N, C-alpha and C positions, 0 to 999 in steps of 0.2 A: 195388671195384666197377667195372664197365665203364660209363663215363658218355657213351659215344659219342652216345647219343640223348637225353641229359638236359640241358635248358637251365635247369631249375629243379628244385624238389623235387616236381614233379607225379608223376614216376615212383615216387618214394619213397612217395607215398600209396597207390599200387597195392601195392607190395611190403611195405610196413610198417603198412598200415592195412586195406586191403580184403582182402588174402590172409589175414592173421591172423584176420579176422572169419569167414573161410570155412575155418578149421582149418589153415592153412599158415603157420607162423612161418618167415620167410625169414632165412637166414644170409648168403647172397650170391647174386648173379645176374650173368649175362653175356648181352649181346645177340648174336644171330646176324644178325637184321634187326630193324627196328622192331617188327614183329609177331610175332617168334619169339625166345623168351628161355629160356635154360637157368637153372634155379633150384635152389639147394641149401638144404634146410631145416635147421633147428636139430637135427633128428634125423638129419642127414646123409643124408637121402633126396634123390635127384636126379630131376627131372622137367623136362618141357618146357611152357611156356606158349605158346599160339599164338592169335592174334587174327584175326577175320574182320571185313570191312567192314560187313556187314549182318546182321541177325537171321535173315533168310531163309537166307543162305548158311551161317551157323553151324548152324542147325537141319538143313539138308540134310546137312552134314558129320557131325553127330551121328547122323542116321538111317543114313547110309552105314557109319559105324563100328559101329553096333549090328548091321547086317546082316552085316558081315564077322566080327564077334565070334562068331557062332554056329558057325563052322567050327573044327575041331580045330587047324588051323594057318592062321590068318588071313593073307591075302595082304598086308594093309596093317597098319601100326602103328595100334592102336586109340586112341580118345579115352576118357579115363576120366571120373570125377566128383570134384568137390572133397569133402573130408571133411565139409563142411556139407551134402552131398547135391545141391548145385546143380550143374547140368550145364554152366553157363557163367556168366560175370560180365560185366555191362555196365560198361565204364569207358573214359573218354576217347574216345568215339565208336567204340570197338571192342567186339567180343563175344569174350571170352576163354575158351578151354577148356584143360584140363590133360591132358597125355599122358605116358606112361611115357618114361623116358630109357633107351635101349638102348646098352650098351657094345658097340662093334664098329667096323667100318671101312667106308668107301665102296668102291664098285667102280671098277675101271679097265678100259676097253674095249680097252686094248692087252694085256691079260692074257687068254688064251683061257679059262682056268678062270673068270674073272670074267664073261666073256661068257656061259658056260654057266650060272652062278649066276643072272645076270640073266634069261636065257631061261626058266629054271625058275620064277622068281618071277613073270614075266609070264604063263606058262602057268597057274600056280596062280591068279593073279588072274582070268584069263579064265574058268576053271572055276567061280569063285565069284561072278562079276559079272553073272549074270542075275538081276535084282532084281525085287521086286514092282512091279506096274504103277503103283501110286500113287506110289512113290518115283521110278520111271523118268521119269514125266512132270514131275517137278521138276528134272530134269537137262537142261541145254541141249544142243541137237542140234549135232553137228559138221558144218560146211559146208566140206569140203575144197576144192572148186573155187573157191568164193568167196574163201576165205582166201588161196589161192595166187595168185589173180588180183589181189587187193589188194597182196600182198607183191611180186609182179613189177612192178606198176604204180609202186609207191613206189620200187623199186630203179632202174627206167628213168628216173624223174624225177630221182633223185639222180645218175644217170649223166650227165644234161644240166646239172645246176645246181651240182654240187659240184667242187671241186678234188681230183682223185684222185692217189694216189701214182703216179709215172711208170711204175713196174714193172707196175701193174695196168691202166693205160689200154689196152694192146693186148689184154688178156683180156676186156674188157667186152663186145664184140660177141658172142663165143662164149657167154659166161655168159648174156646175154640170149637168144640163139638157143635155148639148152637149155630155158629156161622157156617160151618161146613154142611150141617144138615140142611139149613135154609137154602144154601146155594145148590145143593144136590137136588132139592125138591122144587126149586124155582121153575115155575110153569112158563117156559118161554112162549109157547103157543098162545096161551090166553093173555098174557101180559103184553106181548108184542101186538096182538090184535087190538088191545085197548089203546095202545100207543098210536097204532095206525088210525084207529077210528077218530081219536082226538086230533090227529094231524090233519084229517079232512076238515075238521071244524076250526082249524088254526087256534087251538086252545093252549093257553099258557098256564103254568103253575107258578106260585110265588117262590117256592124253593127254600124258604128259610122262615118258618112260622115259629121261631123262638119267641118267648114272652117279651123280650126286650125290643122286638120289632113291631110291637103293637103300642098304640097310644090311646088312652081313654080320655078324650077332651072333656072339660067341664060342660055339662048339659049337652052331650053329644054322644055319638055312637063310636065304638072302637074302630080304629083305622090302622092300616099297615103303613109304616113310615119308612121302610127301608126295602127296596126292591132290586138291589144290585144282582141278586141271584135268580131273578126271573128266568124261567127256562121253558122251552117247548116240550111240554109233557102233560099227561092227563091229571085232572085234579086230585086223583087218588094218591099221587105222590105227597101232596100237602096233607091229606088226611092221615096217611101212614106216618109221616114225620110228626104231625100234631099228636097222634095217639101215643107215639113212642115218647114224646116229651111230657105228656100229661101223666101217663100211668105210674112213673116213679114217685110222683107226689101223692099218689093214692094207693101205694103199696100194691100196685098191679091188681087192683080191684076194678074190673070192668063194670060191675054193677053200680059202683059209686059215681062213675063219670057218665054213664049212659044217659041219664036224665038231661044232661047239658049238651048232648051231641045231636046234630041234625040227622034227618033220615039219610041224606047223601053219605054220611059217615057210617051210620048204624048198619046200613045195608051191606057194607063192605065186610062186616064181621060174619056175614052169612056166606062169604065166598072162601072156598078152600085156599085159593091162591093167596088171599090177603092174610089169612091166618098163618100160612107158611112164612110170609114176609115178616110178620110180627115176631117170629123167633129169632131173626137176625139181630144181634145186639149192637147195632150200629153206633149207638151213643157211647157204649163202653169202649169200643174200638177207637172211635174218634177222640175221646178224651184221653185215653192212655197214649195213643199215638202222639198227640199234641204235648202231653206232659213230658214224655221222654225226649221229644224233639226240642222242647224248651230248656231242657237240662236244669229245670227249676225244682229244687227240692220241695218247696212249699206246694207247687202244683202237683207233684207226685203224691204228696201227703193228702192233699185235698181229694184227688180222684181215688186214692186208696180208701179214705173214709167213706166216700159215696158208694164205692163198689161193695164194700163189706155190708153196708146197710141195705143197699138195693138188692144184693144177690139173694138174701134169704126170702125175699118176696118175689123176685123175678123167676127164680128156679121153679117153684111150684106152678107159676103161671105158664111157663113154657112147657113144663112136663104135662100139664092138662092138654095143652094144644096139641103136642106130639101124640100123646095117647089117643085123643079124640080122632085125630086124622088117621092114625094107623088103624084104629078100630073100624072107622068108616071104610078104609081101603079093603080090610078083610071082609067086612060085611057086604 
């Protein structure tokens, strides 16, 4: 058994007392994280146990799962019920649910077919993610501008207070400029109108379209397997994040990824406000903020290597966007 998260026999009480009481006799278990566990039953059935911090969060996730289950091909991996018919278990300050375990593989954004599989899964999610009003109002609203403003502020603070790798120091002014330019150019009127339109449709976005949140089952279509960060926002938030995550794998060559993108994403590249948003280096800020917060030398080294490689391709991409938009403004 994986004992990474076990300091005593407290976990054993969950796996060998609470779960058997609810119809699951555990043969073995493996932790992915403290709140995500792969379980093998004595019947050799495999499933996932996942925990949430609050009862409210757990119930919202159950309602979301129920909503998506109604579709012939649900866009997200559904939550099941324990054999005892309980939908969740309260144990050790967590609320635990049970989910199917799917055989398959993660996606990789350096593979164009995988980019296409992920885009199809996102499209299917958006088609299914207009939820009932009662459920919609339980989902937190996404505040893009406020989130980015906080992220940039923290990055700028770290730029002044931390000791940076010498290779990164000359890059910091430009990295900060990109964020400040994008926030200065942020089109509140158009973006707020888009948010308001989707609010009328009770539309959700997934909020975390990282490659590890997709699964490609054998003989199946890609699905989203983690929806903890689902938020009340237009689908363009997912496409913005998706694009930002893909482009570094392709040296910021839009022409290389365009054949794998659906029209819903491609049409955004014809919007001035979307191009302005692409300038904001949210991934660089996120990873540097995390690395310094972790105080991990290896994390800082890893982000440093990525930044040095990425910067040489991202810089001309951003320069082309800014020049293009400035020329159109003058014209």
